[in-house]
N, C-alpha and C positions, 0 to 999 in steps of 0.2 A: 324377824318376821318376813316371809317371802312376799314380794309384790305380786299382786294379781294383775295379769295383763289386761289391757283394755280389749273389749270385744272387737272382732274384725269388722271393719267398715269398708266394704268393697267399693263404694262410691268414692270415698276419699283415697283409697289405695289406687284405684284406676287413674284418678286425676294426678296424684303425686308421682306415680310410676311413669305415666306418660310424659310428664314434665321433665323428670330426671333422664328419660331416654330420648328426649327431644322429639317425641311423637305428637302429631296433631290428631286428636280423636274427633272423628265426625260425630256430631251429636246424635245422629240416627243410630250409631253403634254403641252408645253408652249403656243402654238397657241390656242388650245381649252380652256385652262384655262383663258387666257387673253380675248378671245372672250366672255366667260361667264361673266367675270368681267365687260366688256363693257355693256352687256345686263343688269346686275344688277345695274350698275351706271346709266343707262338710266331710269330704273324703279325707282330708288331712287330719281332721279331728278324730275320725275313726282309727286311722293308723297310729296317731300319737297316743290314743287311749288304750291301745293293745299292749298289755304288759309282757315283756320278754324277760326271762331269767338272765342273770348276769353271765351264766355259762353258755348262753346261746352264741353260736358262731354264724357269721354271714356265709352264705353259699359262695363257693369260689367262682361260679359262673352260672348263668341261667340260659337254657336253650328251650325254645318253644317247639 
């Protein structure tokens, strides 16, 4: 039976990641940082939910 991952907690993630990276987060920036993490998590969920066939190949390069 596959394990269900815990829901993403941006507050905990910001705190733990900052500690691992040796960063001191100004308390005034915690709310904007976690807001951005929530937006990124939502975007990541959209990408991971998009099913690709096994035959799909990555583009060799992208040019804008």
